[in-house]
C-alpha positions as CSV (number, residue, x, y, z in Angstrom):
1,M,2.4,6.6,50.8
2,L,5.7,8.4,50.7
3,Y,5.7,12.1,51.6
4,E,2.5,12.0,53.6
5,D,3.2,15.5,54.7
6,K,2.4,16.6,51.1
7,P,-1.4,16.6,50.4
8,P,-2.5,15.3,47.0
9,A,-3.2,18.8,45.8
10,D,0.5,19.6,46.2
11,V,1.8,16.6,44.3
12,D,2.4,18.4,41.0
13,A,4.2,21.3,42.7
14,F,6.3,18.9,44.6
15,I,7.2,17.0,41.3
16,I,8.2,20.3,39.7
17,E,10.5,21.1,42.7
18,L,12.1,17.7,42.4
19,S,12.6,17.8,38.6
20,C,14.2,21.2,38.8
21,G,16.6,20.2,41.5
22,G,15.1,22.2,44.3
23,I,15.2,19.4,46.8
24,F,18.9,18.7,46.0
25,G,20.3,22.0,44.9
26,M,21.2,22.6,41.3
27,N,24.9,22.9,42.0
28,A,25.1,19.9,44.3
29,S,27.8,17.4,43.5
30,F,26.3,14.0,42.8
31,S,27.2,10.4,42.1
32,L,25.2,8.0,40.0
33,G,22.0,6.1,40.6
34,V,20.1,3.4,38.7
35,I,16.3,3.0,38.6
36,F,14.8,-0.2,37.3
37,D,11.3,-0.7,36.1
38,W,10.2,-4.2,37.3
39,D,8.1,-6.1,34.8
40,G,9.9,-6.6,31.5
41,V,13.2,-5.2,33.0
42,I,14.0,-7.4,36.0
43,I,11.5,-10.2,35.5
44,D,9.8,-11.9,32.6
45,S,6.2,-11.6,33.7
46,S,4.2,-10.7,30.6
47,R,2.5,-14.1,30.3
48,Q,1.5,-14.1,34.0
49,H,0.0,-10.6,33.8
50,E,-1.9,-11.3,30.6
51,T,-3.2,-14.5,32.1
52,S,-4.4,-12.7,35.2
53,W,-6.3,-10.2,33.1
54,E,-8.0,-13.0,31.2
55,L,-8.9,-14.8,34.5
56,L,-10.4,-11.6,35.8
57,A,-12.4,-10.9,32.7
58,A,-13.8,-14.5,32.8
59,E,-14.6,-14.1,36.5
60,V,-16.5,-10.8,36.2
61,Q,-17.9,-11.7,32.7
62,R,-16.4,-8.8,30.9
63,E,-14.7,-8.5,27.5
64,L,-11.1,-7.6,26.9
65,P,-10.5,-5.4,23.8
66,P,-8.0,-6.4,21.2
67,D,-4.4,-5.4,22.1
68,H,-5.4,-4.4,25.6
69,F,-2.3,-5.9,27.1
70,V,0.1,-4.1,24.9
71,L,-1.8,-0.8,25.1
72,G,-1.9,-0.9,28.9
73,F,1.6,-2.1,29.5
74,G,3.4,-0.1,32.1
75,K,0.3,1.8,33.3
76,K,-1.6,1.5,36.5
77,N,-4.7,-0.6,36.8
78,E,-6.5,2.5,38.0
79,W,-6.1,3.9,34.5
80,I,-6.5,0.7,32.5
81,I,-9.8,-0.4,34.0
82,P,-11.9,2.8,33.3
83,N,-10.0,4.2,30.3
84,L,-8.8,1.2,28.3
85,L,-11.1,-1.6,29.3
86,K,-14.0,0.8,30.0
87,W,-15.4,-1.7,32.5
88,T,-16.3,0.9,35.1
89,A,-15.4,4.4,36.3
90,V,-16.7,4.0,39.8
91,S,-13.7,4.4,42.0
92,E,-14.7,1.7,44.5
93,D,-15.3,-0.8,41.7
94,V,-12.0,0.1,40.0
95,A,-10.1,-0.4,43.3
96,R,-11.8,-3.8,43.9
97,L,-11.1,-5.0,40.3
98,S,-7.5,-3.8,40.5
99,L,-6.9,-5.7,43.8
100,R,-8.5,-8.8,42.5
101,K,-6.5,-8.7,39.3
102,E,-3.2,-8.5,41.3
103,A,-4.4,-11.3,43.6
104,L,-5.0,-13.5,40.5
105,Y,-1.5,-12.6,39.2
106,R,0.1,-13.7,42.5
107,E,-1.9,-17.0,42.2
108,V,-0.6,-17.5,38.7
109,V,3.0,-16.8,39.9
110,A,2.7,-19.2,42.8
111,R,1.3,-21.9,40.4
112,D,3.5,-21.4,37.4
113,G,6.6,-19.5,38.6
114,L,8.5,-17.0,36.5
115,N,12.1,-16.1,35.7
116,V,14.5,-13.3,36.2
117,L,15.6,-11.9,32.9
118,P,19.0,-12.9,31.6
119,G,21.8,-10.4,32.6
120,V,20.0,-9.0,35.7
121,A,22.0,-10.9,38.3
122,P,25.5,-10.0,37.0
123,F,24.5,-6.4,36.4
124,V,23.1,-6.0,39.9
125,E,26.4,-7.5,41.3
126,R,28.3,-5.1,39.2
127,L,26.4,-2.1,40.7
128,R,26.9,-3.4,44.2
129,A,30.6,-3.9,43.7
130,A,31.0,-0.3,42.5
131,G,28.9,1.1,45.3
132,I,26.1,2.3,42.9
133,S,22.7,2.8,44.6
134,F,19.7,1.3,42.8
135,C,15.9,1.4,43.2
136,V,12.8,-0.1,41.6
137,G,10.2,2.2,40.2
138,S,7.1,0.3,39.1
139,S,3.4,0.6,38.4
140,T,2.9,-2.8,39.9
141,H,1.7,-3.4,43.4
142,R,4.2,-3.9,46.3
143,A,2.7,-7.3,47.2
144,N,3.5,-8.5,43.7
145,I,7.2,-7.6,44.0
146,E,7.4,-9.1,47.4
147,A,5.7,-12.3,46.2
148,V,8.1,-12.6,43.3
149,L,11.2,-12.0,45.5
150,D,10.0,-14.7,47.8
151,R,9.4,-17.1,45.0
152,L,12.8,-16.5,43.5
153,G,14.7,-16.4,46.8
154,M,15.9,-12.9,46.1
155,Q,14.8,-11.2,49.4
156,G,17.0,-8.3,50.3
157,V,18.1,-7.6,46.7
158,F,15.7,-4.9,45.8
159,N,14.9,-3.3,49.1
160,E,14.5,0.2,47.7
161,R,11.4,0.5,45.7
162,V,8.5,2.9,44.8
163,T,5.4,1.0,43.7
164,A,1.8,1.8,42.7
165,E,0.7,2.5,46.3
166,D,3.4,5.2,46.7
167,V,2.2,7.5,43.9
168,T,-0.8,9.6,43.0
169,H,0.0,9.7,39.3
170,G,0.9,6.6,37.2
171,K,3.3,6.5,34.3
172,P,3.7,8.4,31.9
173,H,3.7,11.0,34.8
174,P,7.3,11.2,36.2
175,E,6.2,11.0,39.9
176,V,7.4,7.4,40.4
177,F,10.9,8.0,39.1
178,L,11.3,11.3,40.8
179,K,10.4,9.7,44.1
180,D,13.0,7.0,43.3
181,A,15.6,9.7,42.9
182,H,14.6,11.3,46.1
183,R,14.8,7.9,47.9
184,L,18.3,7.5,46.5
185,G,19.3,10.9,47.6
186,L,20.2,12.0,44.1
187,P,19.0,14.6,41.6
188,P,17.1,13.3,38.6
189,Q,19.9,14.1,36.2
190,A,22.2,11.7,38.1
191,C,19.9,8.8,37.5
192,V,19.7,6.2,34.7
193,V,16.3,4.6,34.2
194,F,16.0,1.1,32.6
195,E,12.6,0.8,31.0
196,D,10.9,-1.5,28.4
197,A,7.5,0.3,28.2
198,F,6.6,3.4,26.3
199,A,4.7,4.9,29.3
200,G,7.8,4.4,31.5
201,I,10.2,5.8,28.9
202,E,8.0,9.0,28.6
203,A,7.9,9.2,32.4
204,A,11.7,9.0,32.8
205,K,12.3,11.6,30.1
206,A,9.7,13.9,31.7
207,G,11.6,13.6,34.9
208,G,14.9,14.7,33.3
209,M,16.6,11.3,33.5
210,K,18.7,9.3,31.1
211,V,16.8,6.3,29.8
212,V,18.1,2.9,28.7
213,G,15.5,1.0,26.7
214,V,15.3,-2.7,27.3
215,A,14.2,-4.6,24.2
216,T,12.0,-7.2,25.8
217,T,8.5,-5.9,25.1
218,H,9.3,-3.8,22.0
219,P,12.0,-4.3,19.3
220,A,15.3,-2.4,19.7
221,E,14.6,-0.4,16.5
222,V,11.3,0.8,17.9
223,L,12.8,1.9,21.2
224,R,16.0,3.5,19.8
225,P,14.5,6.9,18.7
226,K,12.8,7.3,22.2
227,V,15.8,6.5,24.5
228,D,19.4,7.3,25.1
229,H,20.6,3.7,24.5
230,V,19.1,0.3,23.9
231,V,20.1,-3.1,25.4
232,H,18.8,-6.6,25.2
233,R,20.4,-7.5,28.5
234,L,21.2,-5.3,31.4
235,D,24.7,-6.6,31.7
236,E,25.6,-5.2,28.3
237,L,26.5,-2.0,30.1
238,S,29.4,-1.2,32.5
239,V,29.4,1.3,35.3
240,A,31.6,3.5,33.1
241,D,28.9,3.4,30.4
242,L,26.3,4.6,32.9
243,Q,28.6,7.4,34.0
244,Q,29.1,8.4,30.4
245,L,25.4,8.6,29.9
246,V,24.8,10.8,32.9
247,E,27.6,13.1,31.9
248,G,25.9,13.7,28.6
249,G,27.7,11.3,26.3
250,R,26.2,8.7,24.0
251,L,27.2,5.1,23.7
252,S,28.1,3.4,20.5
């Protein structure tokens, strides 16, 4: 995990220090950073994830409640399995089921493939050309991201990332995004988060960041009251738009 010098009991205090600017200094001059959620923002993976839950349920002979996928979207398996699915609360069993579910997901990806969402490639190139740092902050497992990058031939594109293994608290807790900001060397208020899931939007807001809602999982009209701006494709925004958001302006 990141910040191994911080014991788990100190995580919340560390998060408060991050979100208040204590690590960076409240008067520090800062640039601009971009943080991407992964599933539903960078890749179109909802079908593969839903299929892997169905395969796991069949394998362990358990039922999936109605709307489980939508209700659990953006949250860690360690919350979904005991709280939403109510399969077990035994930590060892939760961990085993979680790892098996992700292994099944990678098998589905290897078999069926998946796609990068439209607009991602040109937007990433736009950030690179402008010298804007970016990072992935996701509830998914690191091995999933690495498998997808290998499958798509995109190794080296998203080298900076904070994943499920790096955090104690899953979204909607802001830990993942605050650690992203720390990894980018920027205060939270200098970061724009791209999110499609309600839990992630709540996490980014709790961390003091600007949020762009990506209308892939939920309609734009549902996202609009919860975020600072809504897009259907990442490349709808320019670097100047991002800077305007960070500086407190709203986009038309």
